[in-house]
Z-matrix of the N, CA and C atoms (Angstrom, degrees):
N
C 1 1.428
C 2 1.529 1 108.95
N 3 1.326 2 114.16 1 131.39
C 4 1.457 3 119.61 2 -179.49
C 5 1.519 4 109.36 3 -101.88
N 6 1.314 5 116.51 4 130.29
C 7 1.469 6 121.37 5 177.40
C 8 1.522 7 108.79 6 -99.66
N 9 1.321 8 115.11 7 133.38
C 10 1.463 9 119.91 8 178.21
C 11 1.524 10 108.83 9 -114.48
N 12 1.304 11 117.05 10 150.51
C 13 1.465 12 118.92 11 176.32
C 14 1.539 13 109.50 12 -65.47
N 15 1.321 14 117.45 13 155.19
C 16 1.468 15 119.65 14 -179.54
C 17 1.523 16 111.01 15 -61.58
N 18 1.306 17 115.21 16 151.40
C 19 1.465 18 121.34 17 179.16
C 20 1.528 19 108.66 18 -76.87
N 21 1.303 20 115.68 19 90.63
C 22 1.460 21 120.47 20 -176.79
C 23 1.526 22 111.48 21 -68.23
N 24 1.282 23 118.58 22 -31.03
C 25 1.470 24 121.30 23 -178.70
C 26 1.522 25 110.72 24 -63.92
N 27 1.348 26 116.98 25 -39.07
C 28 1.459 27 120.01 26 -179.64
C 29 1.537 28 110.37 27 -63.20
N 30 1.340 29 118.11 28 -44.03
C 31 1.458 30 122.55 29 178.23
C 32 1.517 31 111.42 30 -63.93
N 33 1.329 32 115.78 31 -40.19
C 34 1.458 33 120.12 32 178.16
C 35 1.517 34 111.53 33 -63.03
N 36 1.336 35 117.68 34 -44.26
C 37 1.470 36 121.58 35 -179.99
C 38 1.525 37 110.89 36 -62.37
N 39 1.328 38 117.71 37 -41.27
C 40 1.468 39 121.25 38 -179.73
C 41 1.527 40 110.56 39 -64.54
N 42 1.337 41 116.72 40 -43.73
C 43 1.475 42 119.88 41 178.48
C 44 1.521 43 110.51 42 -65.57
N 45 1.315 44 118.03 43 -43.71
C 46 1.451 45 121.72 44 179.74
C 47 1.524 46 110.76 45 -60.23
N 48 1.329 47 117.03 46 -44.58
C 49 1.464 48 121.09 47 179.47
C 50 1.524 49 110.60 48 -61.66
N 51 1.332 50 117.85 49 -44.16
C 52 1.466 51 121.57 50 -179.85
C 53 1.523 52 110.36 51 -62.80
N 54 1.315 53 117.69 52 -44.31
C 55 1.461 54 120.84 53 179.72
C 56 1.529 55 111.78 54 -68.07
N 57 1.305 56 117.58 55 -35.02
C 58 1.459 57 121.07 56 179.80
C 59 1.530 58 111.03 57 -68.54
N 60 1.316 59 117.35 58 -33.91
C 61 1.471 60 121.29 59 -178.63
C 62 1.517 61 113.18 60 -83.94
N 63 1.320 62 118.31 61 -18.30
C 64 1.459 63 122.22 62 -174.83
C 65 1.533 64 113.78 63 -57.30
N 66 1.340 65 120.73 64 -48.86
C 67 1.475 66 118.96 65 179.93
C 68 1.533 67 113.01 66 -60.49
N 69 1.313 68 117.69 67 -40.72
C 70 1.469 69 120.17 68 179.49
C 71 1.522 70 110.78 69 -65.52
N 72 1.323 71 117.10 70 -40.65
C 73 1.465 72 120.53 71 178.64
C 74 1.523 73 110.82 72 -65.44
N 75 1.330 74 117.72 73 -39.29
C 76 1.465 75 120.61 74 178.79
C 77 1.523 76 111.09 75 -65.39
N 78 1.332 77 117.80 76 -44.58
C 79 1.463 78 120.59 77 178.85
C 80 1.525 79 111.21 78 -62.93
N 81 1.315 80 117.28 79 -41.85
C 82 1.463 81 120.60 80 178.85
C 83 1.519 82 110.83 81 -63.10
N 84 1.318 83 117.08 82 -40.51
C 85 1.467 84 120.68 83 179.27
C 86 1.517 85 110.90 84 -65.67
N 87 1.325 86 117.90 85 -44.33
C 88 1.461 87 121.07 86 179.66
C 89 1.524 88 111.42 87 -64.33
N 90 1.312 89 117.75 88 -40.46
C 91 1.463 90 120.81 89 178.78
C 92 1.522 91 110.80 90 -67.05
N 93 1.318 92 117.46 91 -39.42
C 94 1.466 93 121.04 92 -177.62
C 95 1.520 94 112.05 93 -66.84
N 96 1.317 95 117.99 94 -33.88
C 97 1.467 96 119.11 95 -178.06
C 98 1.513 97 112.28 96 -93.67
N 99 1.320 98 118.74 97 4.03
C 100 1.458 99 121.20 98 173.94
C 101 1.513 100 114.36 99 86.37
N 102 1.335 101 119.10 100 2.13
C 103 1.456 102 120.70 101 178.01
C 104 1.522 103 109.23 102 -71.48
N 105 1.296 104 116.55 103 -38.11
C 106 1.451 105 122.42 104 178.27
C 107 1.517 106 106.90 105 -112.43
N 108 1.322 107 116.96 106 116.83
C 109 1.453 108 120.45 107 -178.11
C 110 1.519 109 108.90 108 -87.73
N 111 1.291 110 117.16 109 120.17
C 112 1.448 111 122.55 110 179.60
C 113 1.522 112 107.39 111 -94.96
N 114 1.327 113 116.08 112 111.43
C 115 1.457 114 120.79 113 -176.38
C 116 1.528 115 110.16 114 -68.29
N 117 1.315 116 115.05 115 133.11
C 118 1.454 117 120.42 116 176.61
C 119 1.528 118 108.20 117 -90.36
N 120 1.308 119 118.67 118 143.04
C 121 1.463 120 119.80 119 178.28
C 122 1.527 121 110.13 120 -66.88
N 123 1.327 122 115.55 121 148.41
C 124 1.465 123 119.98 122 177.57
C 125 1.520 124 109.74 123 -68.44
N 126 1.303 125 114.90 124 138.53
C 127 1.455 126 121.52 125 175.65
C 128 1.530 127 107.86 126 -95.25
N 129 1.334 128 119.28 127 160.74
C 130 1.463 129 120.57 128 178.14
C 131 1.533 130 110.36 129 -55.89
N 132 1.332 131 115.70 130 130.48
C 133 1.461 132 121.09 131 178.84
C 134 1.519 133 114.44 132 90.62
N 135 1.334 134 118.10 133 -13.04
C 136 1.462 135 120.27 134 177.80
C 137 1.526 136 109.94 135 -65.33
N 138 1.330 137 115.33 136 149.48
C 139 1.461 138 121.38 137 175.09
C 140 1.518 139 108.66 138 -127.44
N 141 1.311 140 115.78 139 156.76
C 142 1.461 141 121.48 140 176.51
C 143 1.524 142 107.68 141 -112.33
N 144 1.331 143 115.01 142 124.66
C 145 1.463 144 122.06 143 175.41
C 146 1.517 145 107.39 144 -110.52
N 147 1.324 146 116.68 145 134.28
C 148 1.457 147 121.79 146 175.77
C 149 1.524 148 107.25 147 -110.96
N 150 1.325 149 116.21 148 119.35
C 151 1.466 150 122.52 149 -176.03
C 152 1.522 151 108.36 150 -131.33
N 153 1.336 152 116.35 151 134.46
C 154 1.463 153 121.02 152 175.67
C 155 1.521 154 109.18 153 -75.57
N 156 1.334 155 116.34 154 130.24
C 157 1.459 156 122.60 155 177.80
C 158 1.525 157 107.76 156 -119.73
N 159 1.345 158 115.94 157 123.71
C 160 1.459 159 122.46 158 177.24
C 161 1.519 160 108.32 159 -112.78
N 162 1.326 161 116.32 160 126.09
C 163 1.462 162 121.24 161 -176.44
C 164 1.530 163 110.22 162 -114.92
N 165 1.329 164 116.88 163 106.98
C 166 1.461 165 121.90 164 176.30
C 167 1.522 166 112.32 165 -95.70
N 168 1.311 167 117.93 166 2.85
C 169 1.463 168 122.17 167 -178.39
C 170 1.526 169 110.84 168 -79.52
N 171 1.325 170 116.20 169 166.51
C 172 1.460 171 122.17 170 178.86
C 173 1.523 172 112.77 171 -81.46
N 174 1.334 173 116.97 172 -12.92
C 175 1.463 174 121.91 173 179.90
C 176 1.529 175 109.49 174 -115.37
N 177 1.333 176 118.13 175 158.86
C 178 1.463 177 119.98 176 176.62
C 179 1.533 178 111.32 177 -59.99
N 180 1.324 179 116.42 178 144.72
C 181 1.464 180 121.65 179 173.05
C 182 1.525 181 106.92 180 -84.56
N 183 1.329 182 116.32 181 127.89
C 184 1.461 183 122.29 182 -178.51
C 185 1.528 184 107.80 183 -102.91
N 186 1.326 185 116.42 184 127.24
C 187 1.465 186 122.72 185 -173.85
C 188 1.517 187 110.28 186 -120.57
N 189 1.342 188 116.36 187 141.84
C 190 1.461 189 119.46 188 177.69
C 191 1.520 190 110.41 189 -155.56
N 192 1.322 191 114.33 190 159.29
C 193 1.470 192 122.87 191 173.05
C 194 1.522 193 105.15 192 -116.88
N 195 1.344 194 116.18 193 117.34
C 196 1.462 195 119.63 194 -173.31
C 197 1.520 196 110.62 195 -145.41
N 198 1.322 197 115.16 196 167.70
C 199 1.466 198 120.09 197 174.76
C 200 1.527 199 109.22 198 -58.98
N 201 1.325 200 115.49 199 139.16
C 202 1.458 201 120.99 200 178.04
C 203 1.515 202 108.59 201 -91.15
N 204 1.315 203 114.72 202 98.64
C 205 1.472 204 120.85 203 177.87
C 206 1.521 205 110.01 204 -115.45
N 207 1.338 206 115.54 205 25.53
C 208 1.460 207 120.92 206 -171.93
C 209 1.509 208 108.22 207 92.96
N 210 1.312 209 116.57 208 -65.22
C 211 1.466 210 121.73 209 169.07
C 212 1.528 211 106.54 210 -94.33
N 213 1.312 212 116.94 211 175.27
C 214 1.458 213 119.49 212 -179.47
C 215 1.514 214 110.65 213 -67.01
N 216 1.326 215 115.73 214 127.74
C 217 1.460 216 121.19 215 176.54
C 218 1.520 217 110.76 216 -98.01
N 219 1.311 218 115.42 217 -150.33
C 220 1.473 219 122.87 218 -178.95
C 221 1.533 220 110.03 219 -65.88
N 222 1.324 221 116.56 220 137.74
C 223 1.461 222 122.19 221 178.59
C 224 1.533 223 108.88 222 -65.29
N 225 1.350 224 116.85 223 129.15
C 226 1.459 225 121.12 224 -177.87
C 227 1.528 226 112.66 225 -127.33
N 228 1.319 227 117.14 226 -0.16
C 229 1.462 228 121.87 227 179.47
C 230 1.515 229 109.16 228 -149.79
N 231 1.324 230 116.10 229 -166.66
C 232 1.461 231 119.78 230 -179.49
C 233 1.521 232 110.95 231 -131.88
N 234 1.310 233 115.22 232 158.32
C 235 1.457 234 123.81 233 169.60
C 236 1.522 235 105.95 234 -127.47
N 237 1.319 236 116.51 235 127.24
C 238 1.457 237 120.60 236 -177.56
C 239 1.521 238 109.32 237 -131.18
N 240 1.312 239 119.40 238 106.09
C 241 1.452 240 128.12 239 4.63
C 242 1.530 241 111.47 240 -78.31
N 243 1.326 242 117.94 241 155.66
C 244 1.465 243 120.32 242 -179.26
C 245 1.526 244 113.28 243 -80.92
N 246 1.334 245 116.72 244 -8.27
C 247 1.471 246 121.44 245 178.35
C 248 1.512 247 108.65 246 -138.70
N 249 1.355 248 116.02 247 145.35
C 250 1.460 249 121.49 248 173.31
C 251 1.529 250 106.21 249 -117.75
N 252 1.310 251 115.93 250 127.14
C 253 1.461 252 122.16 251 -175.41
C 254 1.529 253 111.94 252 -63.37
N 255 1.316 254 117.36 253 154.55
C 256 1.467 255 120.95 254 176.52
C 257 1.527 256 111.00 255 -57.96
N 258 1.324 257 116.17 256 135.43
C 259 1.459 258 121.46 257 178.36
C 260 1.517 259 114.78 258 74.37
N 261 1.326 260 117.78 259 11.49
C 262 1.466 261 121.12 260 -175.93
C 263 1.527 262 111.30 261 -117.48
N 264 1.326 263 114.49 262 163.78
C 265 1.471 264 122.64 263 171.40
C 266 1.515 265 107.59 264 -123.06
N 267 1.321 266 116.05 265 149.58
C 268 1.468 267 120.39 266 178.79
C 269 1.515 268 109.81 267 -150.10
N 270 1.311 269 114.95 268 150.24
C 271 1.458 270 121.82 269 170.44
C 272 1.525 271 105.62 270 -87.25
N 273 1.320 272 117.34 271 111.73
C 274 1.460 273 121.13 272 -175.89
C 275 1.519 274 108.83 273 -101.87
N 276 1.333 275 115.46 274 131.36
C 277 1.468 276 122.15 275 176.46
C 278 1.520 277 108.18 276 -95.49
N 279 1.316 278 115.38 277 112.02
C 280 1.459 279 120.89 278 177.03
C 281 1.525 280 107.53 279 -99.16
N 282 1.326 281 117.40 280 124.96
C 283 1.461 282 121.53 281 171.90
C 284 1.519 283 106.05 282 -96.01
N 285 1.344 284 115.26 283 117.15
C 286 1.463 285 120.58 284 -174.80
C 287 1.524 286 110.14 285 -115.99
N 288 1.321 287 116.88 286 143.75
C 289 1.464 288 120.33 287 -178.31
C 290 1.530 289 110.71 288 -81.08
N 291 1.317 290 117.25 289 167.02
C 292 1.462 291 119.98 290 175.27
C 293 1.527 292 110.72 291 -71.41
N 294 1.329 293 115.18 292 163.56
C 295 1.465 294 120.28 293 175.37
C 296 1.509 295 112.80 294 81.91
N 297 1.334 296 114.88 295 -166.33
C 298 1.462 297 121.15 296 179.76
C 299 1.526 298 108.34 297 -118.43
N 300 1.302 299 116.98 298 -173.29
C 301 1.459 300 119.69 299 179.96
C 302 1.505 301 113.35 300 93.40
N 303 1.306 302 117.99 301 5.64
C 304 1.453 303 122.85 302 177.74
C 305 1.522 304 108.20 303 -130.32
N 306 1.317 305 116.55 304 167.48
C 307 1.465 306 120.87 305 -179.09
C 308 1.518 307 109.94 306 -157.38
N 309 1.335 308 114.90 307 168.02
C 310 1.462 309 121.69 308 172.84
C 311 1.521 310 107.53 309 -97.74
N 312 1.323 311 115.41 310 128.80
C 313 1.452 312 122.37 311 -179.97
C 314 1.530 313 109.17 312 -112.26
N 315 1.323 314 115.87 313 140.73
C 316 1.459 315 121.65 314 176.87
C 317 1.526 316 107.20 315 -125.90
N 318 1.310 317 116.16 316 124.23
C 319 1.471 318 122.36 317 -176.82
C 320 1.532 319 111.14 318 49.54
N 321 1.330 320 117.43 319 56.43
C 322 1.466 321 119.92 320 -175.77
C 323 1.530 322 112.65 321 -66.67
N 324 1.303 323 114.83 322 134.27
C 325 1.461 324 123.55 323 171.83
C 326 1.522 325 106.39 324 -136.30
N 327 1.314 326 118.23 325 161.73
C 328 1.471 327 120.10 326 -173.68
C 329 1.522 328 115.79 327 -55.65
N 330 1.331 329 118.81 328 -31.91
C 331 1.466 330 118.89 329 -175.38
C 332 1.529 331 114.27 330 -96.78
N 333 1.339 332 118.69 331 9.02
C 334 1.456 333 120.61 332 176.23
C 335 1.522 334 110.08 333 -119.70
N 336 1.307 335 115.04 334 148.35
C 337 1.456 336 120.39 335 -179.78
C 338 1.516 337 111.82 336 -97.71
N 339 1.311 338 115.87 337 -164.37
C 340 1.467 339 120.92 338 -176.91
C 341 1.524 340 111.60 339 -75.37
N 342 1.331 341 115.77 340 161.82
C 343 1.459 342 121.45 341 175.90
C 344 1.518 343 110.93 342 -93.64
N 345 1.325 344 117.27 343 -44.55
C 346 1.468 345 121.83 344 -178.08
C 347 1.516 346 108.26 345 -127.27
N 348 1.334 347 116.00 346 121.33
C 349 1.470 348 121.70 347 176.46
C 350 1.527 349 109.86 348 -87.32
N 351 1.311 350 116.95 349 157.46
C 352 1.464 351 121.09 350 175.86
C 353 1.524 352 110.44 351 -56.93
N 354 1.319 353 117.74 352 -36.95
C 355 1.465 354 121.91 353 -177.36
C 356 1.530 355 113.41 354 -77.64
N 357 1.333 356 118.68 355 -6.20
C 358 1.465 357 121.47 356 179.28
C 359 1.519 358 113.20 357 -78.06
N 360 1.328 359 116.43 358 -15.09
C 361 1.457 360 122.31 359 -176.31
C 362 1.532 361 108.28 360 -117.23
N 363 1.351 362 118.00 361 138.17
C 364 1.472 363 119.75 362 -179.29
C 365 1.527 364 112.29 363 -55.58
N 366 1.325 365 115.74 364 145.29
C 367 1.470 366 121.26 365 176.35
C 368 1.521 367 109.92 366 -55.57
N 369 1.303 368 116.31 367 138.17
C 370 1.455 369 121.56 368 176.38
C 371 1.524 370 114.71 369 82.55
N 372 1.319 371 118.45 370 -3.62
C 373 1.468 372 119.80 371 179.01
C 374 1.526 373 109.35 372 -64.57
N 375 1.322 374 115.81 373 137.33
C 376 1.464 375 120.15 374 176.83
C 377 1.518 376 108.85 375 -156.29
N 378 1.323 377 114.99 376 169.69
C 379 1.458 378 120.00 377 -178.47
C 380 1.525 379 110.73 378 80.50
N 381 1.334 380 115.50 379 -152.32
C 382 1.466 381 121.01 380 -179.89
C 383 1.525 382 109.01 381 -71.66
N 384 1.324 383 116.25 382 119.86
C 385 1.466 384 121.27 383 -179.23
C 386 1.527 385 109.69 384 -97.89
N 387 1.345 386 117.38 385 150.26
C 388 1.466 387 120.76 386 178.86
C 389 1.530 388 111.55 387 -79.80
N 390 1.307 389 116.46 388 48.54
C 391 1.461 390 123.13 389 -179.39
C 392 1.520 391 108.72 390 -120.41
N 393 1.316 392 115.86 391 150.21
C 394 1.457 393 122.20 392 172.26
C 395 1.519 394 107.81 393 -132.92
N 396 1.327 395 116.01 394 129.70
C 397 1.460 396 121.16 395 174.46
C 398 1.520 397 107.07 396 -100.63
N 399 1.315 398 115.46 397 131.14
C 400 1.469 399 120.77 398 178.87
C 401 1.530 400 108.57 399 -123.51
N 402 1.321 401 116.38 400 131.38
C 403 1.463 402 121.93 401 174.90
C 404 1.528 403 106.32 402 -107.99
N 405 1.328 404 116.07 403 116.40
C 406 1.455 405 121.87 404 -177.17
C 407 1.523 406 111.06 405 -72.32
N 408 1.336 407 115.92 406 172.11
C 409 1.462 408 120.98 407 -178.64
C 410 1.521 409 112.76 408 -57.70
N 411 1.341 410 116.52 409 -32.41
C 412 1.472 411 119.42 410 -179.97
C 413 1.531 412 112.58 411 -83.09
N 414 1.348 413 117.98 412 2.56
C 415 1.459 414 122.11 413 178.21
C 416 1.512 415 114.61 414 90.77
N 417 1.333 416 117.96 415 -2.03
C 418 1.471 417 119.79 416 -179.12
C 419 1.531 418 110.29 417 -81.88
N 420 1.327 419 116.58 418 132.06
C 421 1.460 420 120.63 419 -177.82
C 422 1.527 421 112.30 420 -90.89
N 423 1.331 422 115.28 421 153.61
C 424 1.461 423 122.08 422 172.41
C 425 1.520 424 107.26 423 -145.04
N 426 1.322 425 115.38 424 165.10
C 427 1.461 426 120.04 425 179.60
C 428 1.517 427 109.04 426 -133.18
N 429 1.324 428 116.02 427 139.68
C 430 1.456 429 123.08 428 174.28
C 431 1.516 430 106.36 429 -106.34
N 432 1.339 431 115.46 430 128.68
C 433 1.464 432 120.15 431 -175.87
C 434 1.517 433 109.79 432 -137.12
N 435 1.325 434 118.16 433 158.24
C 436 1.462 435 120.20 434 177.21
C 437 1.528 436 110.81 435 -68.40
N 438 1.328 437 116.37 436 154.22
C 439 1.460 438 121.19 437 178.70
C 440 1.519 439 112.79 438 -90.98
N 441 1.307 440 117.04 439 14.82
C 442 1.467 441 121.71 440 -177.72
C 443 1.527 442 110.85 441 -76.73
N 444 1.335 443 116.81 442 157.48
C 445 1.469 444 119.68 443 177.13
C 446 1.522 445 112.19 444 -56.08
N 447 1.329 446 115.46 445 140.74
C 448 1.453 447 121.92 446 178.04
C 449 1.512 448 114.36 447 97.14
N 450 1.329 449 117.36 448 -13.67
C 451 1.451 450 121.59 449 -179.15
C 452 1.512 451 110.28 450 -106.05
N 453 1.312 452 117.63 451 121.86
C 454 1.465 453 124.73 452 174.74
C 455 1.533 454 112.03 453 52.31
N 456 1.302 455 116.09 454 47.98
C 457 1.462 456 121.16 455 174.17
C 458 1.509 457 115.89 456 84.53
N 459 1.321 458 119.11 457 0.35
C 460 1.481 459 121.30 458 178.50
C 461 1.513 460 110.58 459 -79.84
């Protein structure tokens, strides 16, 4: 019986492959769990709304842009950041699609609807909006908006 030394090259290749894949796997994991927000490119007709969000609740405020089906439907836009920490305020960039049928949801649960509908904001509005979203201590959201025509049914 002939004994040969172990195939060191095979072990080296396996370790190299594992180390080479590690950064990509870590980035994918962080993006999937929402720790790392991966910005989606703007589609034709998309607009960016910047709204101040103040969270007085004990839990993070969760923000999303989704189809308005009464409850939150399929995600159709982005919120960056998608969460606001307890006791914090943030300028949130919402990427919203053209048309209607979508809304901004804050702390969505099955029995609550959207906070801001597409039709609540004048057509073509973009950039920093004169709106403030506030999340109360009990987690319930509200919005402060101007009383001018075109805003929230005025």
